[in-house]
N, C-alpha and C positions, 0 to 999 in steps of 0.2 A: 621496524617497529615505529621509526619516526614518520615514515610514509603513511602507515596506519593512522597514527595519531593526527596527522595532517588531514587525511581523508575525513576522519571522524570530526575535527573541528570545523571542517568546510561544509559537511553534512549539517552539523549543528547550526552554523550560521545560516545555511539555506533554510532550515525550518524556522529559525528565529525570524528571518526577513519575511518569509511568507505568512508567518503568525501575524506579524505586525501589519502587513498589507490587509490581510483578511480582518483583523481587528479594526483597522482604519475603515474599511469598506462597511463593516457591520456597524460600527459606531456612527458613521455618517447616516446610513439608512435608518438607525434606530434613535438618532438623537442622543447618543452616549458617547462617552470617552473611555479609554482604556489606559490605566497608568502603565509607565514603563515596566514596573515591578509585575503587574499582571501579565503583561504580553510576555516577559519572560519566564514567568511561572507556566503559563499555557505552552509556551514554546518547549520548555524543558520536559514537561509531562507528555506532550506529544512525541518528542524525541524518545523518550524512554519506553512508552507504550509501543511505538514502532519497533524499537529494539526487540521487545518482547514478542511482538507479532512475528517478526523475521524469524526469531529462534524458534518459535512455536511451529511455523511453516516449514522450516528445514527439518524439524523433528517429525512432522507428520509425513513428510515425503520420504525421510529415511526409514521410517516405520514401516512404510509400504514397499521398501526395497527400491525407491526411485531416487534419481539425482535431479529430477525436476519437479517443481512446486507446480501442482495442478489447480484448476478452479475448484475441484473437490476438496483440496486442502483449505483453500481460502473459506469455501462454505463451512467447513468443520471449524475454522477459527471464528467464524462469526455466529455460530450456533447460539450463544447466550444472549445475543442482540437481535430480537425478532426483526425489528425495522431494518437493521443492517443486512441480516440474512436474507430478507425478502428482496432489498435493493440488489444485492449480489446475485441472487437467483434471476431476477429480472434482466439484469445487465448481461450476465452470461446467456441467457436465452436470446437476447437480441443480438449479441456478437456471434453466437453459433449459428444465426439464421443469415448472417452475411454470407455472400458468395465467398468461396474459398481463396479466390485471387484477390480480394479486397483486404484479407486478413493480413496482419504483419507477419512475416516470415522470420524464423530464427537463423535462416541462412543454411539450415542443415536439411538434407534430404534423406533422413534416416527412416527406414521403415519400422524400426523398432521403437520409435519415439512415441510416447503416450499421445493419444489422439485426443485426450482431454486437457492437454496443456493449457494453463491458464492465459486467455487473451488479456491484453491490456484492460484494466478496469479504470 
């Protein structure tokens, strides 16, 4: 349990750090500043939404009787955001056009593995 809490805290800190860096970059390009409280609120919202997404993706895969989340699960997750769904669809199409030897391997050579497994987006 302590290890899980430590991992959770480290992930939360990483999201906060990345959010801060993004806000700094956006602020510089737009001539704006983000308060520490705004950055913390954006980071916390992002962390919680990612947790919801992860649970939804697991549920979609489990519903399909799979142990692997696929790109179809990600597309289903994004269905309510037209722009995001289109972006994911385009990215998936580009990744699927890559020669197979250039794609990242999971290290498993399992014939039963779903051929639609989600590549890194």
